[in-house]
BADRENBA-694645 format. One record per residue: residue in one letter; y, x, z of N, C-alpha, C, O, CB in turn. Coordinates in steps of 0.05 Angstrom, whole numbers, plus 5000, padded with zeros to 4 digits. Glycine has a CB too. Example, Ala and Ser with C-alpha at 12.3 -4.5 7.8 and 13.67 -1.06 7.14 Angstrom:
A488652645156491052465156493452645156493452855169491152265181
S495552575142497952735143500152585157502352685161498852825114
This chain:
M497550145000499750074998502250135000504049985006499649975006
D502550474993504050584992506750504965506250384944502650794995
G509450624972510650534956509450604918509250454898513350624967
V509050854921508551044896505950854881505850794857507451424907
S504050784900501650634896502550404881501950364857500050554921
L504250214898505249924886506649974857506349814838507649774907
E508050204856510150204831507950274817507850114799513050404828
T506550394815504350484794503450204778503750144755501450634811
V501549964810501149824791502849614763501949494743499949724804
K506149654775507449494758507549694739507949564718509949364765
W507349864734507849974705505449974691505049984667509050274703
V503649964711501049874696500749624685498549624676498949884710
D501749434682502249114678504249134664504748904657502848924702
I505849294655507449324637506749444606507349354584509149444650
L504949714613503149864597501449634581501349604556501250074616
G500449504599499049264586500249104566499849094542498349084604
A501848984582503848754565504748864538505848704524507048674582
L504249144527505749284510503849434497504349654486507749444521
N501349294498498349344487496849614487495049674472498449294459
Y498049834514496050034520494550094534495050024557496450164522
D491650254531489950234552490850384575492150594574487550304545
C490150294593491250594620487750654627485850504623493950424663
F487950954641485951154642486451144670488651034674486151434625
Y485351234694485851364720485051594739482951574752485551214731
F486151744740485052034748486652074781489052064786486452334720
A484552104800485752134826483652164850481252154849487651904831
G484852194868482752264885481652084901479452114911483252434899
E483751804907482551564916483151384893484851424876483751474944
L481251134892481150894863480450764872478750764889479850884838
E482650444853480550204870481550144834483049954831481549934909
W480950254816480950214793478150154783476550324793482250404782
P476549944764474849954756473350244746474450444737475249784743
D471050184749469250504750469650564717470050804711464850494761
E469550374694469450454675472450624660472750734638468450224665
Y474050594682477050684674477850974682479451114669479250474688
S476451074708477151214719475751494729473451514722477651074731
Y477051784748476551874738476052044768477452234771477751894716
H474451974786474452054815474052384816472552504801471751884833
V475352484831475452804839477152764874479352674875477953044808
P475952824893476652844923478052964923480052884934475252914940
E478053244912479453464918482853504908484553684910477553664908
A482553194893486453174888487352854905488952684899487753114841
H485752864925487352704955488852794973487452894990485952624973
F490452794976491553004989491353075030492253225048494552944976
H489252795026488052795054484652915053482952835068488252435068
H484253095034482353265032482353515053484353665052482453335007
P480353585072480553695083481154015079481954155098479053595092
D480554135050480154335043484354345040485654525051477454345015
I485554125024488254085025489554165052490654375060488653805017
L489153915065489853975092489754245108491254305127488453825105
R487754395098488454635116490454805104491854955118485954805123
L490854785066492554915053494954935051496355115041492254905037
Q495854695063498454535069498754695097500054915098498154145071
A497654585118497554815147499855065135502255105136493255015152
D497155235121498455525121500555505100501455725095496355785113
L501555325088503455345063505855345073507655495063503255125041
F506555145101509154925104509655025139510954885154508054475097
D508455245148508255265173510255535178511055565201505155275183
D511055725160512955925163513256005124512955885103511556205188
Y513856275134514456425110512156625094512556815080516756595117
M510356535100508356815100505456615100505056465119508857085136
R503256645076502156515075499056745067498956925050503456285060
S497256665084494756845079492956975056491856805042493356725087
P492557155050490957205022488157025013486957014991489957505024
E487556885041485156655041486456455025485256375005484156515072
T488956355032490156105018491156124996491355904986492055995030
S491956344979492056454965489756364945489956194927492256664975
D486956564955485256444938483956234935482456174917484156534935
T484556074962483855784957485055584946483755374950483455694974
I486855564935489355454927488455564883489055424864492955674952
Q487155784882486255834849484655734847484455574828485656054837
K482055764871479555594862478755384862476855304849477955624869
I480955164884481454824872483054864850482154764829483154584893
K484854954847486054904821484254904793484754754774488155114819
A482455064793481755124772480054894770480454734752480855394768
H477454824792476354634792477754294789476554094780474954704813
I479654294795480954004782481854064757482353874741483653864799
K482254294751484454284715481454314707482254334684487754634701
Q478854334705476754314704476054064687475454034663475854344728
H476253904709476253624719477853474696477153334677477753594751
L480153544704481853414682481753434648482653274631484353494687
Y480153664645479853634614477553464607477353354585479453914601
Q475853444629474153264627474752984623474252884601473053284645
F475852844643478152624644478852574611478252374599481152754665
Y480752864596481752904581479852824552480552684534482653134588
R477252944555475752894536474052644533472852604512474553084536
R473952474552472652254557473452024540472051894524472752204582
F476551974548478651814557480051914527480551734510480151884590
Q480552104523482252204498485052064504485451874489480952104467
P487052124523489251964524490952014512491952204525490151934543
D492951964487494851964479497552044495499552104481494551774469
L497652054521500052004543498952014566497151854573501751734541
L499852194578499352214606502752134624505052214620497852574612
I501351934644504251934671502852044692500451994696505751594685
V504652234708503852314725505552314756507552454761503352514714
E504052134773505251954794505951994818504751874836504051804798
N508852224826509752394839507852604842508752764859510452294860
A505852684834504352904834505353174827504053384831502552864820
L507853154814509953374802511453434810512753614799510953374785
S512653304843515253144850514753204877516953164886515552804842
I513653254894513053354928510653444921509253374902512853104957
P510153644939507953864942505653694964504353824979509454214957
M505353484964502553384978500453524973498953544992501553124973
N499653634952496453784944498053984917498253954893493053484929
V498854144932499654414913497554474892498554514870500154694931
P494254504893492354574869492654374853491954414829489454624874
L493854074860493553884834495953904820496053784798492853584840
G497754014828499954014817500454244793501454234770501654024838
L499354484811499154634796496454574767496854624744499154854815
A494354474777492054454755494254304730494954404709488654214767
I495054034742497153874724498354024708497554054685499253734739
T501054194720502454404701500554514687500154384666504154624714
E498954724687497154824669496054684650496154764627495554914679
F494954484657493954264633496054184611495754244587493053964648
I498154064620500154014610501254254590502854224572501653924629
A500154484599502154784579500054884567500254994545503855104599
E497554844579494854854552494454684530493154764511492154814561
T495854384531494254204505497454174499497554084476491653854513
N500154194509502153994506502353704494503353604474503654114494
L500453584522499453364517502453234523503753364540496753284534
P503753014512505452834522505352784546503052714555505352644511
T507852784568507152644590510652664597512552794588504552784613
I510152394622511752284629511152364670509252294685511651964613
A512852484675512952504704515052324713517452334707513552804714
H514152184726515251894748515952064771514052144785512451594759
H517852124777518752284814519652054823521451904815521452564820
H517652074845519351874865520051934893520851764909517951634869
D519652254902521652364919521152684913519252764901521152274951
F522652794921522453164911522853314940524053244961525553294884
T521253614931520853784954523353724969523053624992520454084947
W526153784959528453814978529353624986531653624996530353944971
E527653384982528653054997528053125031529353075051526152704983
R525853245029524353265054523953455070522653645061522353225051
E525053485099525753675119522253865118522354105114526953485155
R519953745123517853845131517554075113516154275119515653645132
F518954035088518654175068519954475070518954675060519654005047
A522254475084524554665089523654965087524455155074525854605119
V521554945104519755205115517555245098515355145105518655165145
S517755355080515055535063514855695043516455785026513355405052
A512055725048510756045038509755925017507556015013508356245057
A510655704996510055694971512055654949511955524927508355514970
N513355744956516355764936515355814910515955624896518756024944
D514055994897513056164879511355864862511955824839511056464895
Y509055654876508555464874510455274869510255164847507355424889
L512355214885513854954879516255044859517754864850515054804908
R516655384851517955284828516755324802518255274783520255384827
A514655394798512355324773511355044776510454994754509555524774
A510954764796510254574782511554244800510454024801506854634780
F513854314810514354154832517354104837518654094858513154274854
P518354054799516853944785517554154759519754274758517153614784
P515154164736514854374720516954354701518054144701512354374708
T517854544684520354454655518454574641518054814643524154604650
L517054424626515554444599516354254578516554004583512654424602
P516854374552517554204535516353994528517753854513517854284520
S513753894534512553694533512753334551512253094547510653844536
V514053584579515153314602516453184597518253314586516353334622
Y516952934597519252724595519852704633517952694649517852364576
H522352694642521952654664523752344677525752224667522652934675
V522252284699524051974710523851974731521852034744523251684704
V527151884742526551874767527851614775528551464757527352114783
I528251534805527851214808530951254825531451064840524351044828
N533051494824535651354832537851594823537051824823535651274868
S539351554819542151744809543351964820545252094810544351604809
F541952014847542852244870540252454853540652684846542252124916
A537652314849534652474844535952614817536152854814531352244837
A536852414800537552584772539652744777539252974768538352404746
R542252714789543952944793542553194806542953424796546352854810
Q541053174825539753394842537553514822536753744828538353254873
L536453404802533453594780535453734763534953954753530753344753
A538153564759539453724741539954064752538354254749542153554736
L541554054759543154184783539854424798539654674795544653814812
R538254274811535454524808534254554794532854744798533654544820
A533654394767531454474757532754624728531754784712529354204754
G534954534730536654454700535454324670535654454649537954744690
V534154084672532253834666534453674667536353684683529553754687
S534053474644534853214642532053024657529853094664535453154608
S533652734659531852574663532652304654534852294644531152584686
V530952034657531451854653531551684683530451784702529951804633
L532851444687534051354703531951084707532550884693537051334696
I529351064724527850814712527550624752525650634767523750954690
P529850494754529950424781526550324790524750254775532350174784
N526550344815523250064821523649754809525649704796522749954864
V522449634811521949334798520649124812519049214829520349354774
M520648944812518948684819518448484796519548524775520448524842
D516848254797516748134770517747864782516347664785513548124752
F519547884786522547724781522547434774523147234787524147854757
E521447474742521247324723519147024730518946804720520347524701
T516947224762515447024765515146924785513047004796513747044758
P516946694802517746704823513946784840511846744829519746394828
P514346914871511246864883510946554886512646384891510647024915
S507146524880507246214886506946194923506646384939504146044868
P507045914928507845814954505445914967503245974957508445514957
P506445914999505045935020502445785018502845545016506445855039
D499945855019497445675020496045665049497245725070495345784998
A493845585048491645555070491745695088492345655112489345595064
V490346005065490746285082492846345094492646415118490446515070
T495046335081497546435089497646305120498046435140500146325068
G497146035121498245925141496446025165497146035189498545615138
Q494346095158492546225181493246505193491946605211489846275169
L495646635182495246975200497246975223497247165238496247295178
R499246715228499946755251497946695283498446745307502146605247
A495646575268494246465285491746715298490446735319492946195269
A492046865278489747055266491747275276490147465282488647035229
L493547345280494947495291496047435324497147605338496847515271
N495547175331495247115365499147105365500347205384492947475391
I501146965335504647035351503746665335502346575317508547405333
A505946565359506546215362507346165336507646315317509246095386
A507745875340509645805315512245775326514045765310508845515298
D513045765355515745755352517246045364519246055378516745485366
E515446285352516446565358517446635330516746525309514046785369
S519546865335520446965317518547215301517947425313522747015328
L517647155271517147435269518647535255519847385240515047505261
L519347885257520148035245518548225233517048375245521648105258
L518948225210516748405187517448725185518548775163517048275152
Q517248955201516949235178515349235158512949235160516149485189
P516649245136514349365112514749615111516449675095514549265082
T513649815123514350105113511650255126510450145144517750225127
R511050455119509350645138511050765159513450785159507950895121
I508850855182510250875200511051205204509851325222509050735221
V512951345186513951555190516051645210516351475227514451585171
P517451835212520151775226521651755216523251615230521051895239
R523151845180525451685172525951415168528251345163525951755154
K523551195170523550975175524550875192524850635192522050925176
R525351035212526350975242526850655252528950515256529251135246
I522950595256522750395263523950315302524250095312519950375253
E524350525310525350515335527950265338528550075352526250805341
L528650375320532050205306530949885307532349745322533250315260
A528849755295528249515297527149495320527349245322526949435278
I526049565341523749525364526949435383527149235397521149875377
N528649585379531049605388532849285377533549125394532349915376
L533249245352533748995352532248735371533148545385533548975327
A529848815365528648465367528348495402527348305415524648375346
R529248755415530348735436532148545451531848415471531048875434
R534348585433536848495437537848195421540048075422538448735428
L535548145409535847885397535547645420536147405414533547865372
G534747695439534047515471532147295467531847125484536947365485
R530847285444528847145445525047195441523947395432529846985429
K524147025448521147145448520947185411521747045393518146865464
C519847405411519347435375517147735376516947865396523247515352
T516247775359513747915348515948095327517948025314510847675332
L514348415329515848575304512448615299510648635316518648925310
L512548605267509548685261510749035240512749075226507448345237
I508249215246508449335214506349315204504449315220509349615209
S505949305183504349265161503549535152501449515138505749095139
H504149745154503049955134502250155163502350075186505750105105
A501750365157499650535157500950755169503250745161498250595132
A500650945184502351195197502451465168503951655173500351335232
G500651485136501851555124501051805138499551845157504151425120
D502752015121501652305112503852535126504852745117501452335073
E504252365154506252535173505252565199506752645217509152405177
G502952525203500752545232501952255244503452095232501452885261
R500652215275501151965286502151975314501851775329498951815284
A504252315327505952315335507652105332507451945351506652485332
Y509452015313511251785312510751535330511851425350511151695285
A507751475308506651205320505951165353506150955366503951145305
D505251395363505051355388507251415407507051405431503151475394
F509551465391511951435401512951135407513451035430513751575383
L513151025389513250845381511450585402512450375411512550915356
R509250675403507850435425509050505448509150305462504350435430
D510150755463510450845484513450625491513850495511510551195483
Y515350645464518550575468518250185469519349995481521050755432
S516450205449516249835455514349755475513549525472515149645426
E513349865495512449705523514249795538514749655557509549745537
A515450005536519350035548521249875552522949825570521150165533
M520549755520523349655517523149295518524949135514524649775485
G519749265527518849025523518848905497520148695494519848885539
V518148985484517448765455514748905444513649125444520248775424
R514448625435511148595436510648675405511148495389509648235447
T509748935397509849075371506849135359505149275369511449335375
L506949005338503848895332503049275301504349285280504348365308
F501849395304500449645285497749485264495349505263498649925311
A499549365253496849225245495749185215494448995204497148965256
A496849485203496049595177492349585162492049665139496949915182
D490149495176488249475184487249145171485149035167488649535214
Q489349085167489348775166491048615149491248365148489848665190
F492448835134493948815110492748895086490949065092496148955113
N492748875064492249085027495148815012496448625020486649025000
H494849024982496448974968495848684961498048564963496449144949
V493948544955492548364949490148254968488548434973491748444927
R489548004980488047914994485447994986484948034962488547684994
Q483248035010481448055008479747995035480747955058481348244995
T477147985029475247935056474348165058474248265036472647715056
D473248385085471548565097468948485094467948285084472048605125
S467948725107463448685103463348495122461448345121460449015116
N465348445144464648265168466047995161466647855180465748385198
G466547915137468147605117470847585131472047375126466347225121
K471747735145474447715158476447785141476748015132474747885182
T478247525135480947605124482847805119484747815135482047525131
I482748005096484748055099487147995077487147965053484348265104
F489547995103491047895085493248085067493548335069492347695101
S494847895047496148045028499648125041500448035062495947844996
L500748255028503648335031505247965023506947845036504548655001
A503947895004505147605000504947395024506847245029503547454975
D502247405043502947285061504247345084504847165100501347205066
I505147635090506447735116509047615114510347495131506548065118
Y509647695084512747665084512247345088512347215109514847785053
Q511847275069511846925067512546755095513746545097508546805058
Q510846985123509846835145512946955169513346905193505846955156
A514547095150516147285168518947095169519746945152516647635154
N520147175197522746995193524947155184527147055179523646855219
L524247515181526347775180525247935171522847935174527347895201
V526148095159525948345151526848615167529248635169527248325130
T525948715174527349095186526549315164524349355153525349245222
Y528949455161528949695144530849805154533049725148529149685116
P530549995170532950125181532450415182532450555202533650025209
S531850495150530950715137533550995145536050955147530450605102
R532651155147535251335140535451485113537451615105535351555161
V532951435099533851625074530751405065528851345080533952095076
E531051315034529251305018529151334986531151254973528451125025
G526851454972527551484946530351244929532551294921524551454934
F528550934930529850774923528850464953530650384967529250754887
G527250404955527050184969524949994962525649754959529350084969
N522650064960521349804953520449604968519849384960519449844942
A520549715004520749405010523049275003523049034996520449345038
F525349455004528449214994527448954978527248714984531049384966
L526949144949525648914928523648694938524548464938523849074906
E521048734948519948544959520348354980518848154982518548614961
T522748405000523948195012525548134993525047894993525148225036
I527148164976528848024965527247724942528047494936530548264950
Y524247954934522947784922521547524933520847334920521547914911
Y521147564959520247254978521947094990521646905005518547295002
R524447234977526647094994526647115022526046915034526546834990
R527247295033526647375069530347475068531347655054523347755079
P531347355082533947465097532747905104530848045110534347185139
L534647925100534548285111536148455125538248515115534648455093
V535548575151537448755165536549095158534249185154537348685202
M538149175157536949445143539649695142541949655136535649365107
S538649895147540550135148542150155114540850075095538250455156
S544550255109546250275093545450585082547250755080549150225106
Y542550665074541050915066543651045043545750925043537350825049
E543351285026545051325010544551224985546551184970545551545009
I542151184977542351144955542050874958542150774936540851284938
F541650624983542950304975546250374971547550224956542550045005
K547250554982550150504983550550504952551250314939552050745000
T549750774944550250774911549350664880550250634857549850974906
D547250624894545750454877546050234869547050154848544050414882
I544550094897543849804896546049634907546949444894541249754911
Q546849684927548849434936551149454923552849304932549649404966
P551849634902554749534884554149344864555849284847556349794868
K550849214864550448944850552048694860553148504848547648864852
G551948764889553148514898551348444926552648374946552948254873
F548248474927546948424948548048324971550448354974545848604952
R546548194991548748095011546248125037544447965042550347685003
V546648345047544648355072546548425097549048465095542248615068
V545148425121546248515148546148865149543848935157544248365175
A547449015145546749235144549149415167551249335177546649305111
F547849665171549349785198549150145187548350245166547049695237
E550050235206550050475192548550735215546850845202553650525183
D548650825236547050915250545850845270544251005279547751055254
F546050555288545050385301546250175300548250105287544750445319
I544650045320545249735316547349585344547049565368541649565315
T549449525323552049425340550849185346548849095335555149395325
D552349075368552648775373553748605353553548355356554348745395
D555148725325555548545310553448455290553548245277557648605301
T551148665288549348735272546448505283544748405269549149085275
V546948495317545448325331545847965323544047805317546348395361
R548247935326550247755325549447665279548647435273554047975339
Q549647725272549147685252545547665242544647525224550947865240
A544147835256540947775253540647455261539647275247538947985276
A542247425294541247205305541846875288540646665286542647215333
R544247005277544546785250542646725236541246525235546346855228
L542546985221540046885199537646795203536046705186539247045185
L537446825235534546615248535246335259533546185267532946765277
D538146265258537846025268538945805250538645565254538946025294
D540845955222542345725204540745785185540945995172545745725195
A538945605181537545645156538945555123537945635101535145485162
A541145385127542945385098544045605095544145705072545245195096
H544945735116546846055110544646205091544946275068547546295145
T542946225105539846405105538246355067537446475047536846195139
A538746145078537946005042539346075008538446104985538745665043
E542346065026545146055004544446524994545246644974549945915035
I543246635013543446885017541646924994542147034972542846995044
V538946765006536746994988536846824965534946894951532947055001
T538146634954537546554930539846794911539646954892537946174928
H542346704931544546934910542647234908542647384888548547014931
N541447274928539547514924538147584900538547754883537747484941
Y536447434901533447394875535247384851534847534833531047034877
A537647154850538547184823540047424818540347394793540046964817
I541447714825542547964829539948074811539948134787543048064864
A537148074838535648284834533548164791532848304772533248304874
Q533447904796532447844774533947994749532548154737532447554774
K536747974741537948134732537448434724537548534702539248104745
H536848544750537548864750534448964749533749154735539648994781
Y532548794765530949024776528748744763529048584781531149164816
S527348654749525448554736523548684722523548934720526348424722
F522048554713519948734696520348744664519048874648516848604700
H522648574658523248614640525648824630526048934608523348424637
A527048844654527949044651526549324653527649504641529449004663
L524149384668522549704664521449654634520949854622519449794691
E520849354617520749424602522649544578521949634557519749324603
R524749504586527049584561526949914570526650034548530849404565
H527050074586526950304599524450424594524250664589527550274625
L522750284596519850464592518250484564516350634558517650324612
S519450264546518450254520519550434497518250474476518649994512
P521850534502523550704482521950984487521051144471527150724488
L522050974522521351254530518651294523518251544520521651324559
I516151134517514451244520513651294480512151474471512651064542
S514951134466515651174438517251474424516951554401517550944433
T518851584444520051804447517751974443517052084423521551834470
A516851974468514752194480511952194459510652384450513852094514
L511651914455509151984431510152034395508652034376506751644430
G512952084395513952144374513751964353513152044331513252354369
V514151684358513451474334516851434329517551364306511151124344
I518451464344522251434340523251624338525751634336524151324361
């Protein structure tokens, strides 16, 4: 349910509508086997990759063993990339963030060498870069970062999701890029809640008269979820804060802090990632795994207090499901999104009394809230729809394939 994976699904939908066949190479896959090629070492949670990361990003020197292991795994992954290429014969490679942020250094190096050796037309879809994450500031991998994160090869076309990234990519790597923001299918409104959606509150022991605040993000420090807990505490009413995603790629210390903080603040906070997926499912015991749509449609208010975002999938999801939003004014929101005219309860560094008053009105004044969410949906439909993505993606693919 991470943003990169969710956005990949949307690109696949558009590519299918344009009559392209898609095939998938990754360390974790949910696509049909006949279209997929699975390589465990391509996953950033593979134990060998985790050991490499620990040595690469803890100081400015790496061991000879780390360098040797990187080369061995790179060669292993590249061999599989060639087998993938021979099996499916793709005309175009689309790389989702694997050439952007060094979560898996051997994978990025293998992809870069494969592109250099085949000259295969490639779209590198960048969601966030190394220089945007503090945990990569201390690095023994600068030679690898310059080579592959991102690579500057003649057959690679770079796509970024915000204007700041475009400027920084030009400044730091000397390459141009195409700005394609994240999207939702605003041409097709969400289906109304059904009986299963109605079971969600009971399944999570949330009373019908209780305000449900949704934090639809991974549990990482830059999401500043403690501010959502603070808001829930200050609303002065019975409410539950539900965090729908898991801890992700930055460890579990922050999740432990949030549990302690919630208890100290007297706020019921549900860490419920195991009960949600991007689509509704049933687990091996017959228990319902609810969809993101289910939780959005049961939420009374969405909290989004991130310090920094590459774009903000949760923002678009909230607008799509017509939910009111309390959020921080992170930089990309202020520069790329807010000028379009969206109406949200926005704050800067901390929750103020005015933030709490506006949030309370969103919970109490149904007519006011309905006006806001309708207004926001219309704006998003104009700027962040699947049709907008198709307008950007179709000519880019034609250029990469040399047909225009």
